[in-house]
C-alpha positions as CSV (number, residue, x, y, z in Angstrom):
1,M,104.7,44.2,-114.4
2,I,105.5,45.6,-110.9
3,S,102.1,46.7,-110.5
4,K,100.5,43.7,-111.7
5,I,102.7,41.8,-109.0
6,L,101.6,44.3,-106.5
7,R,97.9,43.7,-107.1
8,I,98.2,39.9,-106.8
9,F,100.3,40.2,-103.5
10,K,97.5,42.3,-102.3
11,K,94.7,39.8,-103.4
12,K,96.6,37.0,-101.6
13,S,96.9,39.1,-98.3
14,E,93.2,40.0,-98.3
15,D,92.3,36.4,-98.9
16,K,94.5,35.4,-96.1
17,T,92.9,37.9,-94.0
18,V,89.3,36.9,-94.8
19,E,90.2,33.4,-94.2
20,K,91.6,34.4,-90.7
21,W,88.5,36.3,-89.9
22,L,85.9,33.6,-91.1
23,S,87.8,31.1,-89.3
24,E,87.9,32.8,-86.2
25,G,84.1,33.8,-86.6
26,D,83.5,29.9,-87.0
27,I,85.0,29.2,-83.9
28,L,83.1,31.9,-82.0
29,Y,79.9,30.9,-83.5
30,E,80.4,27.3,-82.4
31,Q,81.2,28.6,-78.9
32,G,78.1,30.6,-78.9
33,R,79.7,33.9,-78.7
34,Y,77.5,35.3,-81.6
35,E,78.0,39.0,-80.9
36,E,81.8,38.4,-81.4
37,A,81.2,36.0,-84.1
38,L,79.2,38.6,-86.0
39,E,82.2,41.2,-85.6
40,C,84.5,38.9,-87.4
41,F,81.9,38.6,-90.7
42,N,81.6,42.3,-90.6
43,K,85.5,42.6,-90.7
44,V,85.2,40.2,-93.7
45,L,82.4,42.1,-95.5
46,E,84.6,45.4,-94.7
47,I,87.3,43.8,-96.8
48,N,85.4,42.0,-99.4
49,P,81.8,43.1,-99.7
50,N,81.1,40.3,-102.1
51,C,81.9,37.4,-100.1
52,A,79.1,35.0,-100.3
53,D,80.6,32.9,-97.2
54,A,80.4,36.0,-95.0
55,W,77.1,37.1,-95.9
56,S,75.7,33.5,-95.4
57,R,77.7,33.1,-91.8
58,K,76.5,36.2,-90.8
59,G,72.9,35.5,-91.7
60,L,73.2,32.4,-89.6
61,T,74.6,34.3,-86.6
62,L,71.8,37.0,-86.7
63,A,69.2,34.1,-86.8
64,R,70.9,32.7,-83.5
65,L,70.5,36.1,-82.1
66,G,66.8,36.3,-83.0
67,R,67.2,39.1,-85.7
68,Y,65.4,37.1,-88.3
69,E,64.7,40.1,-90.8
70,E,68.3,41.0,-90.7
71,A,69.3,37.3,-91.3
72,I,66.9,37.1,-94.3
73,R,68.5,40.0,-96.1
74,C,71.9,38.5,-95.3
75,F,70.9,35.2,-97.0
76,D,69.4,37.2,-99.8
77,R,72.7,39.0,-100.5
78,S,74.7,35.8,-100.2
79,L,72.4,34.1,-102.9
80,S,72.6,37.0,-105.3
81,I,76.4,36.0,-105.2
82,R,76.2,32.5,-105.3
83,N,73.4,30.0,-105.2
84,D,73.6,27.6,-102.6
85,F,71.1,25.0,-101.4
86,E,72.0,25.0,-97.9
87,I,71.6,28.8,-97.7
88,I,68.3,28.6,-99.4
89,W,67.3,25.9,-96.7
90,A,68.6,28.0,-94.0
91,K,66.6,31.0,-95.3
92,K,63.5,29.2,-95.3
93,K,63.9,27.9,-91.8
94,V,64.3,31.6,-90.7
95,E,61.4,32.8,-92.7
96,W,59.4,30.2,-91.1
97,K,60.4,31.3,-87.5
98,V,59.4,34.8,-88.6
99,E,56.2,33.6,-89.7
100,K,55.8,31.5,-86.6
101,K,56.6,34.8,-84.5
102,N,53.8,36.7,-86.5
103,I,51.5,34.2,-85.9
104,E,52.1,34.3,-82.0
105,K,51.8,38.3,-82.2
106,I,48.4,37.9,-84.1
107,I,47.0,35.5,-81.3
108,E,48.3,37.8,-78.6
109,D,47.1,41.0,-80.0
110,T,43.6,39.0,-80.5
111,R,43.7,38.4,-77.1
112,K,44.2,41.8,-76.1
113,E,41.3,43.2,-78.0
114,I,39.0,40.4,-76.5
115,A,40.2,41.5,-73.1
116,A,39.6,45.2,-73.7
117,V,36.1,44.8,-75.0
118,K,34.8,41.6,-73.1
119,S,33.5,43.5,-70.2
120,R,31.1,45.6,-72.2
121,Y,30.4,43.1,-74.9
122,N,29.5,39.4,-75.2
123,I,32.2,38.0,-77.4
124,E,32.3,34.3,-76.4
125,E,32.2,33.3,-80.0
126,A,35.5,35.1,-80.6
127,E,37.0,33.6,-77.5
128,D,36.1,30.1,-78.4
129,I,37.7,30.6,-81.9
130,I,40.9,32.1,-80.4
131,S,41.1,29.2,-78.0
132,M,41.0,26.8,-80.9
133,A,44.0,28.9,-82.5
134,E,46.0,28.6,-79.4
135,E,45.5,24.9,-79.2
136,A,46.2,24.6,-83.1
137,F,49.5,26.6,-82.2
138,K,50.4,24.4,-79.5
139,R,50.3,21.2,-81.7
140,G,52.2,22.7,-84.4
141,Y,49.4,23.4,-86.7
142,Y,50.5,27.1,-87.4
143,Y,48.7,27.9,-90.5
144,K,45.6,26.7,-89.0
145,A,46.4,28.8,-86.0
146,K,46.8,31.8,-88.1
147,T,43.6,31.3,-89.9
148,L,41.6,30.8,-86.8
149,A,43.4,34.0,-85.2
150,L,42.7,36.1,-87.9
151,E,39.1,35.1,-87.9
152,A,38.7,35.6,-84.3
153,K,40.4,39.1,-84.6
154,E,37.9,40.0,-87.5
155,R,34.8,38.7,-85.3
156,V,36.0,40.9,-82.5
157,K,36.1,43.9,-84.8
158,K,32.7,43.3,-86.4
159,I,31.0,42.5,-83.0
160,S,32.4,45.6,-81.6
161,K,31.2,47.8,-84.3
162,L,28.0,46.5,-84.6
163,A,27.6,46.7,-80.6
164,K,28.6,50.2,-80.7
165,E,26.1,51.1,-83.5
166,V,23.3,49.4,-81.4
167,E,24.2,51.3,-78.2
168,E,24.0,54.4,-79.9
169,K,20.4,53.6,-81.2
170,M,19.0,52.4,-78.1
171,K,20.4,55.5,-76.4
172,D,18.6,57.6,-78.9
173,V,15.4,55.9,-78.3
174,R,15.9,56.1,-74.8
175,D,16.3,60.0,-75.0
176,I,12.9,60.4,-76.8
177,I,11.2,58.1,-74.3
178,F,12.7,60.2,-71.3
179,H,10.7,63.1,-72.5
180,Y,7.5,61.4,-73.4
181,N,5.6,58.4,-72.1
182,I,5.7,55.9,-74.8
183,K,5.2,52.6,-73.4
184,E,4.8,50.8,-76.7
185,A,8.1,51.5,-77.8
186,E,9.7,51.2,-74.4
187,D,8.5,47.7,-74.4
188,I,10.3,47.1,-77.6
189,L,13.4,48.8,-76.4
190,N,13.3,46.5,-73.6
191,Q,13.4,43.4,-75.8
192,A,16.3,45.2,-77.4
193,E,18.3,45.5,-74.3
194,E,17.7,42.0,-73.3
195,A,19.0,40.6,-76.6
196,F,21.8,42.9,-76.5
197,K,22.9,41.4,-72.9
198,D,22.6,37.8,-74.5
199,G,25.1,39.0,-77.1
200,G,22.4,38.9,-80.0
201,Y,23.5,42.3,-81.4
202,S,21.9,41.8,-84.8
203,K,18.5,41.1,-83.1
204,A,19.1,43.9,-80.8
205,G,19.6,46.2,-83.7
206,E,16.4,45.2,-85.4
207,L,14.4,45.8,-82.2
208,A,16.1,49.0,-81.6
209,L,15.3,50.1,-85.0
210,K,11.6,49.2,-84.5
211,A,11.3,50.9,-81.3
212,M,13.0,54.0,-82.8
213,E,10.3,54.0,-85.5
214,K,7.4,53.8,-83.1
215,A,9.0,56.2,-80.6
216,V,9.3,59.0,-83.4
217,E,6.0,58.2,-84.7
218,L,4.4,58.5,-81.1
219,R,6.4,61.6,-80.4
220,K,5.1,63.2,-83.4
221,Q,1.7,62.4,-82.1
222,A,2.5,63.6,-78.3
223,E,4.0,66.8,-79.8
224,K,0.9,67.6,-81.8
225,V,-1.6,66.6,-79.0
226,E,0.5,68.6,-76.5
227,K,0.5,71.7,-78.6
228,L,-3.6,71.3,-78.9
229,I,-3.8,70.9,-75.2
230,N,-2.1,74.1,-74.6
231,E,-3.7,76.0,-77.3
232,I,-7.1,74.9,-75.7
233,K,-6.0,76.0,-72.2
234,E,-5.2,79.4,-73.4
235,T,-8.4,79.7,-75.2
236,I,-10.3,78.4,-71.9
237,S,-8.5,81.1,-69.8
238,Q,-9.6,83.8,-72.1
239,I,-13.4,82.9,-72.2
240,K,-13.9,81.4,-68.7
241,S,-14.8,84.9,-67.2
242,Q,-17.7,85.0,-69.8
243,Y,-18.9,81.4,-70.2
244,D,-19.6,78.5,-67.9
245,V,-16.5,76.3,-69.0
246,K,-16.6,73.9,-65.9
247,E,-17.3,70.7,-67.9
248,M,-14.8,71.7,-70.8
249,E,-12.1,72.2,-68.1
250,D,-13.1,68.8,-66.6
251,I,-12.8,67.0,-70.1
252,L,-9.5,68.9,-70.6
253,N,-8.2,67.6,-67.4
254,Q,-9.0,63.9,-68.4
255,A,-6.9,64.7,-71.7
256,E,-4.0,65.7,-69.8
257,E,-4.3,62.9,-67.5
258,A,-4.4,60.6,-70.6
259,F,-1.5,62.5,-72.1
260,K,0.6,61.8,-68.9
261,R,-0.1,58.2,-69.2
262,G,1.0,58.1,-72.8
263,E,-2.6,57.7,-74.1
264,Y,-1.9,60.1,-76.8
265,Y,-4.8,59.3,-79.2
266,R,-7.2,59.1,-76.3
267,A,-5.9,62.4,-75.2
268,E,-6.4,63.9,-78.6
269,K,-10.0,62.7,-78.8
270,L,-10.9,64.5,-75.6
271,A,-8.9,67.5,-76.6
272,L,-10.9,67.9,-79.8
273,K,-14.0,67.4,-78.2
274,V,-13.4,70.3,-75.8
275,K,-12.3,72.4,-79.0
276,K,-15.5,71.2,-80.6
277,N,-17.5,72.8,-77.7
278,I,-15.5,75.9,-77.6
279,T,-16.4,76.3,-81.2
280,E,-19.9,75.8,-80.6
281,I,-19.9,78.5,-78.0
282,G,-18.2,80.9,-80.4
283,R,-21.2,80.4,-82.9
284,Q,-23.8,80.8,-80.2
285,A,-21.9,83.9,-79.1
286,E,-21.9,85.2,-82.8
287,N,-25.4,84.5,-83.0
288,V,-26.2,86.2,-79.8
289,E,-24.3,89.2,-80.9
290,G,-26.0,89.0,-84.3
291,I,-29.6,89.1,-82.7
292,I,-28.5,91.8,-80.5
293,E,-27.2,94.1,-83.5
294,R,-30.4,93.1,-85.4
295,S,-32.6,94.3,-82.6
296,E,-30.7,97.6,-82.0
297,K,-31.0,98.3,-85.6
298,Q,-34.8,97.5,-85.4
299,S,-35.0,99.8,-82.5
300,Q,-33.2,102.7,-84.1
301,C,-35.4,102.4,-87.4
302,K,-38.6,102.8,-85.1
303,I,-37.2,105.8,-83.5
């Protein structure tokens, strides 16, 4: 009986202390002294962790301090103890503030992403969309603002990725053209670069690919002709002491000039003409050597 009386007395004492802290916290809250009010509600929760009023009032105080995520957790704890329409409504209002803050951050982040790439790429389309998002936000159309901001963010990402890929393709083509005079490919690449400057990255990509295909095709031809010319030059240097190769040297010079101008098919045609002449000289030399050899044999037989 005595212990039961002590427990009842202790409970009444705690309730009195809880009411005191809640009351003091309410006064401080009304005075705008939110940090001090928060301390009071925390004192209540130290005494009674299941006090729904303390949790809800702590949530309201945290919301005033802009600590929205913590406030929502406090409201959830209060509602797990006691269902209260006013707390449900307060929680929804705070959740909306969190969402509004998130939308502001999405818009701000997207603006930063645009600023980071706009000096390199044409992203006017994304800028127009983010401007629409900002206008919608100012007018209170928050979900519309969020949708537009996310669209602009995705557009910046796609444009940047595509533009980088196209830049790399055009650089690869330029590297090939640098080593060989490939005017046909260069003309296509120039078109690609113009489209790139205007922000037509898809078109620039298509043209860059076309230029690459043409450059690779012509490079193979150029390498083949270059090898052919070098082989013929080597052959001429070996036989010029024995044969008159002036005409062939002139034709080969024409082939080299055509090669420098990027006229690889013409250069090949001229080089093959020289090669044919050299082959003919070789045949004639073999015939002469054969005649000489037969003559020598016949002379030996007569002796």
